[in-house]
C-alpha positions as CSV (number, residue, x, y, z in Angstrom):
1,M,142.4,51.0,-95.2
2,L,143.5,54.6,-94.5
3,K,140.3,54.6,-92.5
4,N,142.0,51.8,-89.9
5,F,145.4,53.6,-90.4
6,I,143.7,57.1,-89.1
7,L,142.0,54.8,-86.1
8,V,145.4,53.3,-85.2
9,I,147.0,56.4,-84.8
10,I,144.3,58.0,-82.7
11,S,144.5,54.9,-80.5
12,I,148.4,55.6,-80.4
13,L,148.5,58.6,-79.3
14,P,147.3,59.1,-75.9
15,V,149.4,56.2,-75.2
16,I,152.1,57.7,-76.3
17,A,151.5,60.7,-74.9
18,L,151.1,59.3,-71.0
19,L,154.5,56.9,-71.5
20,K,156.3,60.4,-72.2
21,F,154.5,61.7,-69.3
22,T,155.3,59.2,-67.1
23,F,158.9,58.6,-68.3
24,E,159.4,62.4,-67.2
25,K,158.2,62.2,-63.9
26,D,160.7,60.1,-63.1
27,K,162.8,62.7,-62.1
28,I,165.4,61.1,-59.4
29,E,166.7,58.4,-61.3
30,K,165.2,57.2,-64.7
31,E,164.5,53.4,-65.1
32,P,166.5,51.5,-68.3
33,L,164.6,51.4,-71.5
34,K,164.9,47.8,-71.7
35,L,163.2,47.3,-68.9
36,L,160.4,50.1,-69.1
37,L,160.0,48.4,-73.2
38,L,159.9,44.6,-71.3
39,L,157.1,46.1,-69.0
40,F,154.9,47.4,-71.9
41,I,155.2,44.3,-74.0
42,S,154.0,42.6,-70.8
43,G,151.1,44.8,-70.8
44,I,150.3,43.5,-74.3
45,L,150.4,39.9,-72.9
46,S,148.9,40.4,-70.6
47,A,145.4,41.8,-72.4
48,I,146.1,37.9,-73.8
49,M,145.9,36.6,-70.9
50,V,142.8,38.6,-69.9
51,L,141.1,37.2,-73.0
52,K,141.8,33.5,-72.3
53,L,140.9,34.2,-68.4
54,S,137.6,35.7,-69.4
55,K,136.6,33.6,-71.5
56,S,137.6,30.5,-69.1
57,L,135.8,32.3,-66.2
58,S,132.9,32.4,-68.2
59,M,132.3,29.5,-69.2
60,L,132.5,28.4,-65.4
61,I,130.6,30.7,-63.8
62,D,127.0,31.9,-65.0
63,I,126.7,34.4,-63.8
64,N,125.2,37.9,-65.6
65,N,124.8,41.1,-64.0
66,N,126.2,44.5,-63.7
67,F,127.7,43.9,-60.8
68,Y,129.7,40.8,-61.3
69,N,130.3,42.1,-64.8
70,S,132.1,44.8,-63.7
71,F,133.7,44.6,-61.0
72,I,134.9,41.1,-61.0
73,E,134.7,39.5,-64.3
74,I,136.5,42.5,-66.0
75,S,138.1,44.6,-63.1
76,L,139.2,42.2,-61.1
77,V,140.5,39.7,-63.6
78,E,142.6,42.6,-65.5
79,E,144.0,44.1,-62.7
80,V,145.5,41.1,-61.2
81,C,146.6,40.0,-64.3
82,K,148.9,43.2,-64.8
83,W,149.8,42.8,-61.4
84,I,151.4,39.5,-61.6
85,F,153.2,40.4,-64.8
86,I,154.8,43.4,-62.7
87,Y,154.9,41.4,-60.1
88,V,157.2,38.9,-61.7
89,I,159.0,41.7,-64.0
90,A,159.3,43.7,-61.8
91,W,159.3,43.5,-58.1
92,S,163.1,41.7,-57.1
93,S,164.9,44.1,-59.8
94,K,167.6,45.8,-58.5
95,E,166.2,48.9,-60.0
96,F,163.1,49.2,-58.0
97,N,164.7,51.2,-55.4
98,Y,162.4,54.5,-54.8
99,K,158.7,53.9,-54.3
100,F,158.0,56.0,-57.1
101,D,159.2,53.5,-59.4
102,A,156.5,51.2,-59.0
103,I,154.0,53.8,-60.3
104,V,156.1,53.8,-63.7
105,Y,155.8,50.2,-63.9
106,C,152.3,49.8,-63.7
107,I,151.3,52.6,-65.7
108,F,153.8,51.3,-68.3
109,V,152.4,47.6,-68.3
110,S,148.6,49.3,-68.0
111,L,149.4,51.5,-71.4
112,G,150.8,48.1,-72.7
113,F,147.8,46.8,-72.1
114,A,145.1,49.7,-72.7
115,F,147.4,49.8,-76.1
116,V,145.8,46.8,-77.9
117,E,142.4,47.0,-76.3
118,N,142.1,50.5,-77.8
119,I,143.4,49.6,-81.6
120,G,141.0,47.0,-81.1
121,Y,137.6,48.8,-79.5
122,S,138.7,51.8,-82.5
123,V,139.2,49.5,-84.9
124,N,135.8,47.4,-84.9
125,Y,133.7,50.3,-83.9
126,G,134.8,53.7,-85.5
127,L,136.1,56.9,-84.9
128,T,133.7,58.0,-82.4
129,T,134.9,55.6,-79.9
130,A,138.4,56.1,-80.9
131,I,138.0,59.7,-79.8
132,L,136.4,58.7,-76.7
133,R,138.3,56.2,-75.7
134,A,141.9,58.8,-76.1
135,V,140.1,60.9,-73.8
136,I,138.5,58.4,-71.7
137,S,139.9,55.0,-71.3
138,V,143.4,55.1,-71.9
139,P,144.1,57.8,-69.4
140,G,141.6,55.9,-67.1
141,H,144.2,52.3,-67.2
142,C,146.4,55.4,-66.5
143,F,144.9,56.3,-63.5
144,F,144.1,52.8,-62.0
145,A,147.7,51.9,-63.0
146,I,149.0,55.3,-60.3
147,Y,147.1,53.9,-57.4
148,M,148.2,50.6,-58.3
149,G,151.9,51.5,-58.1
150,Y,151.4,53.7,-55.5
151,Y,150.4,51.1,-53.2
152,L,153.3,49.0,-54.3
153,G,155.2,51.2,-53.8
154,M,154.4,51.5,-50.3
155,S,154.6,47.6,-50.0
156,K,158.3,47.5,-51.3
157,M,159.1,49.7,-48.3
158,Y,157.8,48.0,-45.5
159,Y,159.0,44.8,-47.1
160,S,162.6,46.6,-47.1
161,N,162.4,47.2,-43.7
162,H,161.0,44.0,-42.7
163,N,157.4,45.0,-41.9
164,M,155.7,42.2,-43.2
165,K,152.2,43.0,-42.0
166,Q,152.2,46.5,-43.5
167,G,153.9,45.2,-46.4
168,S,151.3,42.4,-47.0
169,K,148.4,45.3,-46.2
170,Y,150.0,47.4,-48.9
171,A,150.3,44.7,-51.6
172,I,146.7,43.8,-51.1
173,C,145.5,47.5,-51.9
174,S,147.9,47.7,-55.1
175,I,144.9,45.0,-56.1
176,L,141.9,45.9,-54.6
177,V,141.9,49.9,-55.0
178,P,142.8,49.6,-59.1
179,T,139.9,46.9,-58.8
180,V,137.4,48.8,-57.2
181,L,138.1,52.3,-59.3
182,H,137.9,50.3,-62.8
183,G,134.8,48.5,-61.3
184,I,133.1,51.7,-60.7
185,Y,134.0,52.8,-64.0
186,N,133.2,50.1,-66.1
187,F,129.4,49.6,-64.0
188,C,128.6,53.3,-64.7
189,L,128.9,52.9,-68.5
190,I,127.5,49.3,-68.2
191,G,124.7,50.6,-66.3
192,Q,123.2,52.6,-69.1
193,N,120.9,55.2,-67.2
194,D,120.9,58.7,-66.9
195,A,122.0,58.7,-63.2
196,L,125.0,56.3,-63.8
197,Y,126.4,58.7,-66.6
198,I,126.2,61.6,-64.0
199,L,128.0,59.8,-61.6
200,F,130.6,58.7,-64.4
201,I,131.2,62.3,-65.6
202,V,131.9,63.5,-61.8
203,F,133.8,60.1,-61.5
204,I,136.2,60.5,-64.5
205,I,136.9,64.3,-63.5
206,S,137.5,63.4,-59.6
207,L,139.8,60.4,-60.8
208,Y,141.7,63.0,-63.2
209,I,142.4,65.6,-60.8
210,L,143.5,62.5,-57.6
211,A,145.2,60.4,-60.3
212,F,147.5,64.1,-61.5
213,K,147.8,65.3,-57.8
214,T,149.3,61.6,-56.7
215,I,151.3,61.4,-59.5
216,N,152.9,64.9,-59.0
217,V,153.3,64.7,-55.1
218,S,155.0,61.1,-55.4
219,S,157.4,61.9,-58.1
220,N,158.5,65.5,-55.9
221,L,158.4,63.1,-52.6
222,D,159.8,60.0,-53.9
223,M,162.2,58.1,-51.2
224,S,164.5,55.4,-51.3
225,L,164.0,52.0,-50.8
226,E,167.1,51.1,-49.0
227,R,167.1,50.3,-45.8
228,K,168.6,53.1,-43.7
């Protein structure tokens, strides 16, 4: 019992830390806590949705190779499910009035997803898994969300200015870019060979650097979505 309690705490701490970090980066106009809580809960619900869709997909499509499993069955399904909840809850919200808001929304949903996933893996596989996921997997979900939010914010900006072509392009990128990044992450781990493990380390370090740079730049150079 105590062991599981410790594992749950280890699983939750990185989620709390990243939620706090994201909230503090929203400098111009803080999002309502009620909305953020709703987004976090929707991330939890998206994890349930992913489980059901993945199970249905594996029954319908009998493909078992690393590329398909990494990029389609895992990454695409997860990112689309998270994106749907973000779009339904936040896209038309009056609170969505700055580009950086989209990054905040996407991170809160993704960390809700990571919250459930992390607890499940940690309790089932033990302390080493809990620590590795705290350092790699939870930040990974957050970083994929940064790119989803960046492109979703760009999409909202163009749609707000009635540029439907650019808005649609960035909306598609808001799904494709995090899916590709997530897919690379999964493919390196599933492949289980030394070359892919080295690539994974380089990829994670690069992702850390670029994601933090993106969130810092986006936070400091936020832009109103109101049409001028």
